[in-house]
All heavy atoms as TSV, in Angstrom:
chain	resi	resn	atom	element	x	y	z
A	1	MET	N	N	61.358	37.985	-7.715
A	1	MET	CA	C	60.061	38.395	-8.153
A	1	MET	C	C	60.157	38.869	-9.594
A	1	MET	O	O	60.928	39.745	-9.921
A	1	MET	CB	C	59.579	39.536	-7.252
A	1	MET	CG	C	58.204	39.997	-7.565
A	1	MET	SD	S	57.667	40.988	-6.153
A	1	MET	CE	C	56.867	42.273	-6.981
A	2	THR	N	N	59.369	38.290	-10.504
A	2	THR	CA	C	59.411	38.652	-11.902
A	2	THR	C	C	58.149	39.383	-12.284
A	2	THR	O	O	57.090	39.186	-11.711
A	2	THR	CB	C	59.563	37.404	-12.799
A	2	THR	OG1	O	58.426	36.578	-12.613
A	2	THR	CG2	C	60.833	36.652	-12.491
A	3	ASN	N	N	58.262	40.213	-13.289
A	3	ASN	CA	C	57.116	40.953	-13.802
A	3	ASN	C	C	56.664	40.253	-15.072
A	3	ASN	O	O	57.345	40.288	-16.076
A	3	ASN	CB	C	57.523	42.410	-14.070
A	3	ASN	CG	C	56.350	43.241	-14.527
A	3	ASN	OD1	O	55.249	42.732	-14.718
A	3	ASN	ND2	N	56.590	44.518	-14.706
A	4	ASP	N	N	55.498	39.612	-15.025
A	4	ASP	CA	C	54.996	38.870	-16.173
A	4	ASP	C	C	54.121	39.725	-17.086
A	4	ASP	O	O	53.564	39.224	-18.044
A	4	ASP	CB	C	54.195	37.645	-15.705
A	4	ASP	CG	C	55.090	36.624	-15.021
A	4	ASP	OD1	O	56.291	36.576	-15.365
A	4	ASP	OD2	O	54.596	35.890	-14.147
A	5	ALA	N	N	53.987	41.006	-16.793
A	5	ALA	CA	C	53.179	41.882	-17.632
A	5	ALA	C	C	53.876	42.075	-18.971
A	5	ALA	O	O	55.103	42.156	-19.036
A	5	ALA	CB	C	52.979	43.229	-16.946
A	6	PRO	N	N	53.104	42.155	-20.048
A	6	PRO	CA	C	53.719	42.398	-21.350
A	6	PRO	C	C	54.356	43.775	-21.371
A	6	PRO	O	O	53.909	44.682	-20.675
A	6	PRO	CB	C	52.538	42.313	-22.330
A	6	PRO	CG	C	51.323	42.510	-21.506
A	6	PRO	CD	C	51.663	42.069	-20.113
A	7	PRO	N	N	55.409	43.943	-22.164
A	7	PRO	CA	C	56.051	45.253	-22.217
A	7	PRO	C	C	55.084	46.301	-22.761
A	7	PRO	O	O	54.303	46.024	-23.663
A	7	PRO	CB	C	57.233	45.045	-23.157
A	7	PRO	CG	C	56.977	43.771	-23.859
A	7	PRO	CD	C	56.030	42.977	-23.029
A	8	ARG	N	N	55.131	47.475	-22.174
A	8	ARG	CA	C	54.272	48.574	-22.613
A	8	ARG	C	C	54.920	49.308	-23.757
A	8	ARG	O	O	56.123	49.534	-23.758
A	8	ARG	CB	C	54.097	49.573	-21.475
A	8	ARG	CG	C	52.874	49.401	-20.698
A	8	ARG	CD	C	52.589	50.565	-19.801
A	8	ARG	NE	N	53.755	51.063	-19.088
A	8	ARG	CZ	C	53.690	51.733	-17.977
A	8	ARG	NH1	N	52.529	51.975	-17.421
A	8	ARG	NH2	N	54.764	52.171	-17.393
A	9	ALA	N	N	54.113	49.715	-24.711
A	9	ALA	CA	C	54.621	50.525	-25.806
A	9	ALA	C	C	54.972	51.909	-25.285
A	9	ALA	O	O	54.364	52.394	-24.336
A	9	ALA	CB	C	53.568	50.631	-26.905
A	10	SER	N	N	55.953	52.505	-25.908
A	10	SER	CA	C	56.259	53.891	-25.587
A	10	SER	C	C	55.014	54.716	-25.874
A	10	SER	O	O	54.320	54.487	-26.861
A	10	SER	CB	C	57.418	54.364	-26.463
A	10	SER	OG	O	57.510	55.753	-26.453
A	11	ALA	N	N	54.713	55.661	-25.009
A	11	ALA	CA	C	53.515	56.474	-25.192
A	11	ALA	C	C	53.523	57.148	-26.560
A	11	ALA	O	O	52.482	57.246	-27.209
A	11	ALA	CB	C	53.411	57.510	-24.074
A	12	ALA	N	N	54.692	57.594	-27.012
A	12	ALA	CA	C	54.789	58.294	-28.290
A	12	ALA	C	C	54.435	57.391	-29.477
A	12	ALA	O	O	54.097	57.884	-30.541
A	12	ALA	CB	C	56.191	58.857	-28.467
A	13	GLU	N	N	54.501	56.084	-29.306
A	13	GLU	CA	C	54.206	55.139	-30.386
A	13	GLU	C	C	52.715	54.835	-30.512
A	13	GLU	O	O	52.301	54.176	-31.463
A	13	GLU	CB	C	54.952	53.822	-30.150
A	13	GLU	CG	C	56.459	53.953	-30.165
A	13	GLU	CD	C	57.157	52.676	-29.733
A	13	GLU	OE1	O	56.488	51.744	-29.262
A	13	GLU	OE2	O	58.382	52.620	-29.867
A	14	LEU	N	N	51.921	55.297	-29.558
A	14	LEU	CA	C	50.508	54.941	-29.532
A	14	LEU	C	C	49.678	55.865	-30.407
A	14	LEU	O	O	49.963	57.052	-30.530
A	14	LEU	CB	C	49.984	55.017	-28.101
A	14	LEU	CG	C	50.607	54.064	-27.098
A	14	LEU	CD1	C	50.067	54.350	-25.706
A	14	LEU	CD2	C	50.352	52.622	-27.488
A	15	GLY	N	N	48.623	55.301	-30.975
A	15	GLY	CA	C	47.630	56.109	-31.657
A	15	GLY	C	C	46.733	56.764	-30.626
A	15	GLY	O	O	46.784	56.450	-29.434
A	16	TYR	N	N	45.903	57.679	-31.092
A	16	TYR	CA	C	45.035	58.424	-30.177
A	16	TYR	C	C	44.130	57.505	-29.371
A	16	TYR	O	O	44.054	57.628	-28.148
A	16	TYR	CB	C	44.198	59.455	-30.947
A	16	TYR	CG	C	43.196	60.144	-30.066
A	16	TYR	CD1	C	43.614	61.139	-29.189
A	16	TYR	CD2	C	41.862	59.772	-30.072
A	16	TYR	CE1	C	42.705	61.766	-28.347
A	16	TYR	CE2	C	40.947	60.396	-29.238
A	16	TYR	CZ	C	41.368	61.382	-28.378
A	16	TYR	OH	O	40.473	61.993	-27.533
A	17	GLU	N	N	43.438	56.602	-30.043
A	17	GLU	CA	C	42.485	55.737	-29.351
A	17	GLU	C	C	43.171	54.840	-28.333
A	17	GLU	O	O	42.652	54.617	-27.238
A	17	GLU	CB	C	41.683	54.900	-30.348
A	17	GLU	CG	C	40.659	55.684	-31.145
A	17	GLU	CD	C	41.267	56.461	-32.312
A	17	GLU	OE1	O	42.458	56.278	-32.624
A	17	GLU	OE2	O	40.533	57.276	-32.904
A	18	GLN	N	N	44.353	54.341	-28.684
A	18	GLN	CA	C	45.107	53.501	-27.749
A	18	GLN	C	C	45.528	54.300	-26.521
A	18	GLN	O	O	45.390	53.834	-25.391
A	18	GLN	CB	C	46.349	52.916	-28.428
A	18	GLN	CG	C	46.061	51.932	-29.525
A	18	GLN	CD	C	47.336	51.615	-30.298
A	18	GLN	OE1	O	48.049	52.505	-30.743
A	18	GLN	NE2	N	47.611	50.331	-30.443
A	19	ALA	N	N	46.053	55.489	-26.760
A	19	ALA	CA	C	46.506	56.335	-25.651
A	19	ALA	C	C	45.329	56.730	-24.761
A	19	ALA	O	O	45.429	56.707	-23.528
A	19	ALA	CB	C	47.220	57.579	-26.178
A	20	ARG	N	N	44.202	57.078	-25.379
A	20	ARG	CA	C	43.022	57.478	-24.603
A	20	ARG	C	C	42.502	56.320	-23.758
A	20	ARG	O	O	42.164	56.492	-22.586
A	20	ARG	CB	C	41.930	57.980	-25.536
A	20	ARG	CG	C	40.746	58.563	-24.798
A	20	ARG	CD	C	39.621	58.860	-25.718
A	20	ARG	NE	N	39.158	57.585	-26.255
A	20	ARG	CZ	C	38.387	57.440	-27.308
A	20	ARG	NH1	N	37.986	58.480	-27.979
A	20	ARG	NH2	N	38.015	56.263	-27.716
A	21	ALA	N	N	42.465	55.112	-24.350
A	21	ALA	CA	C	41.979	53.946	-23.608
A	21	ALA	C	C	42.901	53.624	-22.430
A	21	ALA	O	O	42.434	53.336	-21.322
A	21	ALA	CB	C	41.860	52.736	-24.532
A	22	GLU	N	N	44.212	53.683	-22.663
A	22	GLU	CA	C	45.140	53.402	-21.564
A	22	GLU	C	C	45.051	54.493	-20.503
A	22	GLU	O	O	45.114	54.211	-19.307
A	22	GLU	CB	C	46.579	53.270	-22.071
A	22	GLU	CG	C	47.522	52.818	-20.972
A	22	GLU	CD	C	48.957	52.620	-21.410
A	22	GLU	OE1	O	49.219	52.443	-22.617
A	22	GLU	OE2	O	49.826	52.654	-20.517
A	23	LEU	N	N	44.882	55.742	-20.923
A	23	LEU	CA	C	44.741	56.836	-19.967
A	23	LEU	C	C	43.502	56.634	-19.094
A	23	LEU	O	O	43.556	56.818	-17.877
A	23	LEU	CB	C	44.671	58.182	-20.697
A	23	LEU	CG	C	44.502	59.421	-19.834
A	23	LEU	CD1	C	45.609	59.531	-18.785
A	23	LEU	CD2	C	44.449	60.658	-20.712
A	24	ALA	N	N	42.403	56.214	-19.695
A	24	ALA	CA	C	41.184	55.949	-18.920
A	24	ALA	C	C	41.438	54.840	-17.908
A	24	ALA	O	O	40.973	54.912	-16.760
A	24	ALA	CB	C	40.039	55.572	-19.857
A	25	SER	N	N	42.198	53.822	-18.298
A	25	SER	CA	C	42.527	52.736	-17.392
A	25	SER	C	C	43.403	53.222	-16.240
A	25	SER	O	O	43.203	52.831	-15.081
A	25	SER	CB	C	43.245	51.624	-18.166
A	25	SER	OG	O	43.677	50.607	-17.304
A	26	VAL	N	N	44.362	54.076	-16.552
A	26	VAL	CA	C	45.234	54.644	-15.516
A	26	VAL	C	C	44.408	55.446	-14.514
A	26	VAL	O	O	44.560	55.286	-13.296
A	26	VAL	CB	C	46.338	55.521	-16.156
A	26	VAL	CG1	C	47.023	56.403	-15.111
A	26	VAL	CG2	C	47.361	54.649	-16.872
A	27	VAL	N	N	43.524	56.291	-15.014
A	27	VAL	CA	C	42.682	57.108	-14.135
A	27	VAL	C	C	41.826	56.214	-13.250
A	27	VAL	O	O	41.711	56.442	-12.037
A	27	VAL	CB	C	41.809	58.079	-14.954
A	27	VAL	CG1	C	40.762	58.750	-14.086
A	27	VAL	CG2	C	42.684	59.115	-15.646
A	28	GLU	N	N	41.245	55.178	-13.830
A	28	GLU	CA	C	40.411	54.260	-13.046
A	28	GLU	C	C	41.212	53.595	-11.934
A	28	GLU	O	O	40.745	53.505	-10.797
A	28	GLU	CB	C	39.805	53.201	-13.971
A	28	GLU	CG	C	38.884	52.242	-13.261
A	28	GLU	CD	C	38.269	51.219	-14.199
A	28	GLU	OE1	O	38.193	51.481	-15.401
A	28	GLU	OE2	O	37.876	50.148	-13.704
A	29	ARG	N	N	42.429	53.146	-12.257
A	29	ARG	CA	C	43.260	52.506	-11.237
A	29	ARG	C	C	43.636	53.475	-10.130
A	29	ARG	O	O	43.652	53.115	-8.952
A	29	ARG	CB	C	44.511	51.903	-11.873
A	29	ARG	CG	C	44.188	50.661	-12.693
A	29	ARG	CD	C	45.405	50.042	-13.315
A	29	ARG	NE	N	46.330	49.562	-12.305
A	29	ARG	CZ	C	47.611	49.302	-12.541
A	29	ARG	NH1	N	48.105	49.472	-13.754
A	29	ARG	NH2	N	48.394	48.862	-11.584
A	30	LEU	N	N	43.927	54.719	-10.505
A	30	LEU	CA	C	44.265	55.717	-9.487
A	30	LEU	C	C	43.062	56.035	-8.610
A	30	LEU	O	O	43.196	56.198	-7.396
A	30	LEU	CB	C	44.794	56.994	-10.146
A	30	LEU	CG	C	46.212	56.910	-10.700
A	30	LEU	CD1	C	46.514	58.136	-11.561
A	30	LEU	CD2	C	47.233	56.777	-9.581
A	31	GLU	N	N	41.884	56.133	-9.213
A	31	GLU	CA	C	40.678	56.441	-8.446
A	31	GLU	C	C	40.267	55.294	-7.537
A	31	GLU	O	O	39.728	55.528	-6.457
A	31	GLU	CB	C	39.531	56.788	-9.395
A	31	GLU	CG	C	39.697	58.125	-10.073
A	31	GLU	CD	C	38.592	58.455	-11.056
A	31	GLU	OE1	O	37.851	57.541	-11.479
A	31	GLU	OE2	O	38.472	59.632	-11.401
A	32	THR	N	N	40.528	54.072	-7.967
A	32	THR	CA	C	40.160	52.901	-7.177
A	32	THR	C	C	40.998	52.810	-5.909
A	32	THR	O	O	40.504	52.409	-4.861
A	32	THR	CB	C	40.329	51.616	-8.009
A	32	THR	OG1	O	39.510	51.714	-9.166
A	32	THR	CG2	C	39.948	50.388	-7.231
A	33	GLY	N	N	42.264	53.209	-6.025
A	33	GLY	CA	C	43.145	53.167	-4.862
A	33	GLY	C	C	43.626	51.756	-4.570
A	33	GLY	O	O	43.565	50.866	-5.403
A	34	GLY	N	N	44.115	51.564	-3.356
A	34	GLY	CA	C	44.598	50.252	-2.945
A	34	GLY	C	C	45.946	49.891	-3.528
A	34	GLY	O	O	46.318	48.724	-3.554
A	35	ILE	N	N	46.690	50.889	-4.022
A	35	ILE	CA	C	48.022	50.629	-4.565
A	35	ILE	C	C	49.030	51.440	-3.771
A	35	ILE	O	O	48.673	52.388	-3.059
A	35	ILE	CB	C	48.097	50.967	-6.076
A	35	ILE	CG1	C	47.672	52.414	-6.348
A	35	ILE	CG2	C	47.248	50.001	-6.887
A	35	ILE	CD1	C	47.787	52.830	-7.799
A	36	THR	N	N	50.269	51.067	-3.902
A	36	THR	CA	C	51.322	51.742	-3.143
A	36	THR	C	C	51.582	53.139	-3.703
A	36	THR	O	O	51.180	53.467	-4.821
A	36	THR	CB	C	52.636	50.945	-3.193
A	36	THR	OG1	O	53.121	50.962	-4.547
A	36	THR	CG2	C	52.451	49.517	-2.704
A	37	LEU	N	N	52.277	53.918	-2.908
A	37	LEU	CA	C	52.663	55.252	-3.350
A	37	LEU	C	C	53.520	55.168	-4.614
A	37	LEU	O	O	53.321	55.937	-5.558
A	37	LEU	CB	C	53.420	55.980	-2.234
A	37	LEU	CG	C	53.955	57.368	-2.584
A	37	LEU	CD1	C	52.811	58.299	-2.980
A	37	LEU	CD2	C	54.740	57.935	-1.424
A	38	GLU	N	N	54.449	54.225	-4.635
A	38	GLU	CA	C	55.322	54.074	-5.803
A	38	GLU	C	C	54.506	53.727	-7.044
A	38	GLU	O	O	54.745	54.277	-8.123
A	38	GLU	CB	C	56.381	52.986	-5.554
A	38	GLU	CG	C	57.428	53.384	-4.543
A	38	GLU	CD	C	56.963	53.173	-3.097
A	38	GLU	OE1	O	55.914	52.541	-2.859
A	38	GLU	OE2	O	57.649	53.677	-2.195
A	39	GLU	N	N	53.535	52.827	-6.899
A	39	GLU	CA	C	52.675	52.475	-8.029
A	39	GLU	C	C	51.840	53.675	-8.469
A	39	GLU	O	O	51.666	53.909	-9.665
A	39	GLU	CB	C	51.764	51.308	-7.661
A	39	GLU	CG	C	52.487	49.989	-7.483
A	39	GLU	CD	C	51.603	48.907	-6.882
A	39	GLU	OE1	O	50.805	49.213	-5.967
A	39	GLU	OE2	O	51.711	47.767	-7.345
A	40	SER	N	N	51.344	54.426	-7.489
A	40	SER	CA	C	50.554	55.613	-7.808
A	40	SER	C	C	51.377	56.631	-8.589
A	40	SER	O	O	50.903	57.211	-9.573
A	40	SER	CB	C	50.026	56.269	-6.531
A	40	SER	OG	O	49.102	55.434	-5.885
A	41	LEU	N	N	52.611	56.854	-8.155
A	41	LEU	CA	C	53.474	57.803	-8.855
A	41	LEU	C	C	53.785	57.331	-10.271
A	41	LEU	O	O	53.786	58.135	-11.212
A	41	LEU	CB	C	54.760	58.027	-8.070
A	41	LEU	CG	C	54.604	58.817	-6.773
A	41	LEU	CD1	C	55.906	58.806	-5.986
A	41	LEU	CD2	C	54.136	60.229	-7.050
A	42	ALA	N	N	54.059	56.050	-10.424
A	42	ALA	CA	C	54.340	55.512	-11.762
A	42	ALA	C	C	53.119	55.652	-12.668
A	42	ALA	O	O	53.247	56.020	-13.850
A	42	ALA	CB	C	54.766	54.043	-11.664
A	43	LEU	N	N	51.943	55.377	-12.122
A	43	LEU	CA	C	50.718	55.532	-12.913
A	43	LEU	C	C	50.497	57.000	-13.276
A	43	LEU	O	O	50.098	57.318	-14.395
A	43	LEU	CB	C	49.512	54.989	-12.152
A	43	LEU	CG	C	49.360	53.476	-12.123
A	43	LEU	CD1	C	48.250	53.078	-11.163
A	43	LEU	CD2	C	49.061	52.951	-13.527
A	44	TRP	N	N	50.722	57.888	-12.335
A	44	TRP	CA	C	50.555	59.313	-12.592
A	44	TRP	C	C	51.477	59.754	-13.730
A	44	TRP	O	O	51.053	60.460	-14.652
A	44	TRP	CB	C	50.855	60.118	-11.330
A	44	TRP	CG	C	50.680	61.585	-11.550
A	44	TRP	CD1	C	51.636	62.482	-11.943
A	44	TRP	CD2	C	49.460	62.317	-11.437
A	44	TRP	NE1	N	51.088	63.733	-12.063
A	44	TRP	CE2	C	49.751	63.663	-11.763
A	44	TRP	CE3	C	48.165	61.971	-11.088
A	44	TRP	CZ2	C	48.786	64.646	-11.748
A	44	TRP	CZ3	C	47.205	62.972	-11.069
A	44	TRP	CH2	C	47.517	64.287	-11.395
A	45	GLU	N	N	52.737	59.325	-13.673
A	45	GLU	CA	C	53.695	59.688	-14.720
A	45	GLU	C	C	53.265	59.134	-16.075
A	45	GLU	O	O	53.347	59.830	-17.090
A	45	GLU	CB	C	55.094	59.188	-14.356
A	45	GLU	CG	C	55.697	59.950	-13.193
A	45	GLU	CD	C	56.970	59.334	-12.655
A	45	GLU	OE1	O	57.298	58.177	-13.020
A	45	GLU	OE2	O	57.643	60.002	-11.850
A	46	ARG	N	N	52.809	57.891	-16.098
A	46	ARG	CA	C	52.329	57.303	-17.348
A	46	ARG	C	C	51.101	58.071	-17.840
A	46	ARG	O	O	50.979	58.346	-19.034
A	46	ARG	CB	C	51.989	55.818	-17.143
A	46	ARG	CG	C	51.492	55.098	-18.371
A	46	ARG	CD	C	52.534	55.003	-19.453
A	46	ARG	NE	N	52.041	54.172	-20.557
A	46	ARG	CZ	C	52.714	53.912	-21.634
A	46	ARG	NH1	N	53.941	54.376	-21.791
A	46	ARG	NH2	N	52.199	53.159	-22.590
A	47	GLY	N	N	50.227	58.437	-16.941
A	47	GLY	CA	C	49.050	59.208	-17.319
A	47	GLY	C	C	49.420	60.541	-17.941
A	47	GLY	O	O	48.805	60.975	-18.923
A	48	GLU	N	N	50.424	61.212	-17.379
A	48	GLU	CA	C	50.890	62.480	-17.949
A	48	GLU	C	C	51.419	62.273	-19.366
A	48	GLU	O	O	51.136	63.071	-20.260
A	48	GLU	CB	C	51.981	63.091	-17.058
A	48	GLU	CG	C	51.475	63.636	-15.750
A	48	GLU	CD	C	50.663	64.903	-15.921
A	48	GLU	OE1	O	50.937	65.703	-16.835
A	48	GLU	OE2	O	49.717	65.096	-15.128
A	49	GLN	N	N	52.189	61.200	-19.572
A	49	GLN	CA	C	52.702	60.895	-20.912
A	49	GLN	C	C	51.554	60.650	-21.887
A	49	GLN	O	O	51.561	61.159	-23.011
A	49	GLN	CB	C	53.599	59.657	-20.876
A	49	GLN	CG	C	54.875	59.823	-20.108
A	49	GLN	CD	C	55.578	58.490	-19.900
A	49	GLN	OE1	O	55.051	57.424	-20.223
A	49	GLN	NE2	N	56.784	58.548	-19.350
A	50	LEU	N	N	50.583	59.866	-21.450
A	50	LEU	CA	C	49.449	59.537	-22.311
A	50	LEU	C	C	48.605	60.765	-22.621
A	50	LEU	O	O	48.148	60.945	-23.757
A	50	LEU	CB	C	48.593	58.450	-21.650
A	50	LEU	CG	C	49.281	57.098	-21.501
A	50	LEU	CD1	C	48.504	56.211	-20.534
A	50	LEU	CD2	C	49.454	56.415	-22.848
A	51	ALA	N	N	48.412	61.623	-21.636
A	51	ALA	CA	C	47.658	62.857	-21.859
A	51	ALA	C	C	48.374	63.744	-22.879
A	51	ALA	O	O	47.730	64.352	-23.744
A	51	ALA	CB	C	47.455	63.604	-20.545
A	52	ASP	N	N	49.701	63.798	-22.807
A	52	ASP	CA	C	50.472	64.569	-23.788
A	52	ASP	C	C	50.297	64.009	-25.191
A	52	ASP	O	O	50.147	64.761	-26.152
A	52	ASP	CB	C	51.960	64.581	-23.419
A	52	ASP	CG	C	52.271	65.456	-22.216
A	52	ASP	OD1	O	51.415	66.280	-21.829
A	52	ASP	OD2	O	53.375	65.293	-21.662
A	53	VAL	N	N	50.313	62.689	-25.306
A	53	VAL	CA	C	50.118	62.050	-26.613
A	53	VAL	C	C	48.742	62.394	-27.162
A	53	VAL	O	O	48.600	62.788	-28.329
A	53	VAL	CB	C	50.302	60.513	-26.519
A	53	VAL	CG1	C	49.834	59.822	-27.792
A	53	VAL	CG2	C	51.751	60.172	-26.236
A	54	CYS	N	N	47.729	62.275	-26.337
A	54	CYS	CA	C	46.368	62.599	-26.774
A	54	CYS	C	C	46.286	64.051	-27.226
A	54	CYS	O	O	45.685	64.346	-28.265
A	54	CYS	CB	C	45.363	62.330	-25.656
A	54	CYS	SG	S	45.093	60.575	-25.320
A	55	GLN	N	N	46.895	64.947	-26.470
A	55	GLN	CA	C	46.846	66.366	-26.825
A	55	GLN	C	C	47.548	66.621	-28.150
A	55	GLN	O	O	47.066	67.400	-28.975
A	55	GLN	CB	C	47.468	67.218	-25.717
A	55	GLN	CG	C	47.230	68.693	-25.911
A	55	GLN	CD	C	45.749	69.037	-25.906
A	55	GLN	OE1	O	45.040	68.732	-24.963
A	55	GLN	NE2	N	45.270	69.661	-26.971
A	56	ARG	N	N	48.688	65.967	-28.380
A	56	ARG	CA	C	49.387	66.142	-29.663
A	56	ARG	C	C	48.523	65.659	-30.822
A	56	ARG	O	O	48.471	66.302	-31.870
A	56	ARG	CB	C	50.727	65.413	-29.639
A	56	ARG	CG	C	51.790	66.174	-28.870
A	56	ARG	CD	C	53.189	65.647	-29.131
A	56	ARG	NE	N	53.360	64.247	-28.787
A	56	ARG	CZ	C	53.725	63.788	-27.602
A	56	ARG	NH1	N	53.946	64.628	-26.611
A	56	ARG	NH2	N	53.871	62.507	-27.388
A	57	TRP	N	N	47.847	64.514	-30.653
A	57	TRP	CA	C	46.957	64.013	-31.694
A	57	TRP	C	C	45.831	65.005	-31.961
A	57	TRP	O	O	45.486	65.298	-33.112
A	57	TRP	CB	C	46.377	62.651	-31.315
A	57	TRP	CG	C	47.268	61.505	-31.653
A	57	TRP	CD1	C	48.022	60.768	-30.795
A	57	TRP	CD2	C	47.496	60.943	-32.957
A	57	TRP	NE1	N	48.703	59.789	-31.474
A	57	TRP	CE2	C	48.399	59.877	-32.802
A	57	TRP	CE3	C	47.028	61.252	-34.223
A	57	TRP	CZ2	C	48.842	59.107	-33.879
A	57	TRP	CZ3	C	47.465	60.482	-35.300
A	57	TRP	CH2	C	48.364	59.430	-35.116
A	58	LEU	N	N	45.229	65.524	-30.892
A	58	LEU	CA	C	44.129	66.474	-31.053
A	58	LEU	C	C	44.603	67.774	-31.699
A	58	LEU	O	O	43.919	68.330	-32.565
A	58	LEU	CB	C	43.467	66.750	-29.704
A	58	LEU	CG	C	42.713	65.563	-29.103
A	58	LEU	CD1	C	42.271	65.891	-27.680
A	58	LEU	CD2	C	41.530	65.167	-29.964
A	59	ASP	N	N	45.763	68.257	-31.296
A	59	ASP	CA	C	46.316	69.471	-31.902
A	59	ASP	C	C	46.589	69.254	-33.386
A	59	ASP	O	O	46.302	70.134	-34.211
A	59	ASP	CB	C	47.605	69.898	-31.190
A	59	ASP	CG	C	47.368	70.420	-29.785
A	59	ASP	OD1	O	46.200	70.730	-29.437
A	59	ASP	OD2	O	48.354	70.496	-29.023
A	60	GLY	N	N	47.132	68.090	-33.725
A	60	GLY	CA	C	47.395	67.776	-35.129
A	60	GLY	C	C	46.113	67.707	-35.939
A	60	GLY	O	O	46.048	68.207	-37.074
A	61	ALA	N	N	45.080	67.111	-35.371
A	61	ALA	CA	C	43.794	67.022	-36.059
A	61	ALA	C	C	43.208	68.417	-36.258
A	61	ALA	O	O	42.682	68.737	-37.329
A	61	ALA	CB	C	42.827	66.141	-35.263
A	62	ARG	N	N	43.318	69.267	-35.246
A	62	ARG	CA	C	42.816	70.635	-35.345
A	62	ARG	C	C	43.541	71.401	-36.452
A	62	ARG	O	O	42.917	72.121	-37.238
A	62	ARG	CB	C	42.993	71.341	-33.999
A	62	ARG	CG	C	42.318	72.681	-33.908
A	62	ARG	CD	C	42.387	73.271	-32.500
A	62	ARG	NE	N	41.612	72.456	-31.568
A	62	ARG	CZ	C	42.132	71.789	-30.532
A	62	ARG	NH1	N	43.415	71.849	-30.269
A	62	ARG	NH2	N	41.368	71.085	-29.732
A	63	GLU	N	N	44.851	71.228	-36.531
A	63	GLU	CA	C	45.630	71.893	-37.577
A	63	GLU	C	C	45.219	71.405	-38.961
A	63	GLU	O	O	45.098	72.207	-39.894
A	63	GLU	CB	C	47.123	71.653	-37.353
A	63	GLU	CG	C	47.685	72.399	-36.164
A	63	GLU	CD	C	49.126	72.016	-35.864
A	63	GLU	OE1	O	49.776	71.364	-36.719
A	63	GLU	OE2	O	49.594	72.354	-34.776
A	64	ARG	N	N	45.012	70.105	-39.097
A	64	ARG	CA	C	44.594	69.559	-40.396
A	64	ARG	C	C	43.225	70.088	-40.800
A	64	ARG	O	O	42.991	70.408	-41.972
A	64	ARG	CB	C	44.582	68.041	-40.353
A	64	ARG	CG	C	45.980	67.430	-40.307
A	64	ARG	CD	C	45.961	65.942	-40.150
A	64	ARG	NE	N	45.327	65.300	-41.285
A	64	ARG	CZ	C	45.042	64.004	-41.331
A	64	ARG	NH1	N	45.361	63.224	-40.317
A	64	ARG	NH2	N	44.464	63.488	-42.386
A	65	LEU	N	N	42.307	70.176	-39.848
A	65	LEU	CA	C	40.981	70.719	-40.147
A	65	LEU	C	C	41.061	72.183	-40.557
A	65	LEU	O	O	40.394	72.610	-41.505
A	65	LEU	CB	C	40.057	70.555	-38.949
A	65	LEU	CG	C	39.585	69.134	-38.658
A	65	LEU	CD1	C	38.850	69.091	-37.334
A	65	LEU	CD2	C	38.697	68.626	-39.784
A	66	SER	N	N	41.861	72.943	-39.850
A	66	SER	CA	C	42.022	74.360	-40.183
A	66	SER	C	C	42.610	74.522	-41.583
A	66	SER	O	O	42.156	75.362	-42.365
A	66	SER	CB	C	42.918	75.061	-39.168
A	66	SER	OG	O	42.288	75.115	-37.916
A	67	ALA	N	N	43.613	73.717	-41.898
A	67	ALA	CA	C	44.232	73.786	-43.227
A	67	ALA	C	C	43.232	73.405	-44.309
A	67	ALA	O	O	43.177	74.044	-45.366
A	67	ALA	CB	C	45.456	72.874	-43.282
A	68	ALA	N	N	42.418	72.385	-44.054
A	68	ALA	CA	C	41.415	71.966	-45.039
A	68	ALA	C	C	40.369	73.058	-45.244
A	68	ALA	O	O	39.952	73.319	-46.380
A	68	ALA	CB	C	40.754	70.679	-44.591
A	69	ARG	N	N	39.957	73.709	-44.167
A	69	ARG	CA	C	38.989	74.805	-44.282
A	69	ARG	C	C	39.566	75.969	-45.075
A	69	ARG	O	O	38.894	76.557	-45.924
A	69	ARG	CB	C	38.559	75.281	-42.899
A	69	ARG	CG	C	37.600	74.351	-42.216
A	69	ARG	CD	C	37.139	74.957	-40.900
A	69	ARG	NE	N	36.327	73.987	-40.178
A	69	ARG	CZ	C	36.413	73.760	-38.892
A	69	ARG	NH1	N	37.285	74.416	-38.146
A	69	ARG	NH2	N	35.635	72.867	-38.313
A	70	GLU	N	N	40.811	76.328	-44.774
A	70	GLU	CA	C	41.462	77.432	-45.484
A	70	GLU	C	C	41.595	77.108	-46.967
A	70	GLU	O	O	41.363	77.970	-47.809
A	70	GLU	CB	C	42.820	77.715	-44.871
A	70	GLU	CG	C	42.763	78.388	-43.519
A	70	GLU	CD	C	44.132	78.580	-42.895
A	70	GLU	OE1	O	45.149	78.457	-43.608
A	70	GLU	OE2	O	44.184	78.837	-41.684
A	71	GLU	N	N	41.940	75.874	-47.266
A	71	GLU	CA	C	42.090	75.459	-48.673
A	71	GLU	C	C	40.737	75.528	-49.375
A	71	GLU	O	O	40.651	75.975	-50.518
A	71	GLU	CB	C	42.645	74.044	-48.732
A	71	GLU	CG	C	42.930	73.561	-50.121
A	71	GLU	CD	C	43.545	72.182	-50.134
A	71	GLU	OE1	O	44.538	71.982	-49.412
A	71	GLU	OE2	O	42.998	71.312	-50.841
A	72	ARG	N	N	39.694	75.115	-48.713
A	72	ARG	CA	C	38.357	75.117	-49.310
A	72	ARG	C	C	37.881	76.545	-49.551
A	72	ARG	O	O	37.205	76.828	-50.532
A	72	ARG	CB	C	37.382	74.398	-48.398
A	72	ARG	CG	C	35.996	74.185	-49.025
A	72	ARG	CD	C	35.057	73.504	-48.101
A	72	ARG	NE	N	34.669	74.493	-47.083
A	72	ARG	CZ	C	34.198	74.201	-45.897
A	72	ARG	NH1	N	34.075	72.959	-45.520
A	72	ARG	NH2	N	33.851	75.140	-45.043
A	73	GLU	N	N	38.242	77.471	-48.660
A	73	GLU	CA	C	37.807	78.855	-48.765
A	73	GLU	C	C	38.602	79.658	-49.788
A	73	GLU	O	O	38.169	80.715	-50.207
A	73	GLU	CB	C	37.872	79.535	-47.403
A	73	GLU	CG	C	36.862	78.973	-46.423
A	73	GLU	CD	C	37.030	79.497	-45.010
A	73	GLU	OE1	O	37.963	80.300	-44.775
A	73	GLU	OE2	O	36.230	79.093	-44.147
A	74	SER	N	N	39.759	79.158	-50.180
A	74	SER	CA	C	40.583	79.924	-51.130
A	74	SER	C	C	40.319	79.551	-52.566
A	74	SER	O	O	39.586	78.762	-52.943
A	74	SER	CB	C	42.059	79.746	-50.833
A	74	SER	OG	O	42.439	78.393	-50.889
């Protein structure tokens, strides 16, 4: 049995929009059900990775905005 799916990028290599879109897809697949426990666990783990990536992007954006505001106020 071969896996013909294209290789997935490392979560850390993804931009925010890519990670968010894949995370939404993971959530949809988990909510739909009809997959094995092993598939569910793998999706859950990938979702956790993607959520971490999204959070890092958002935290970085927040820091940049704060720095820009501080610079403007000084």
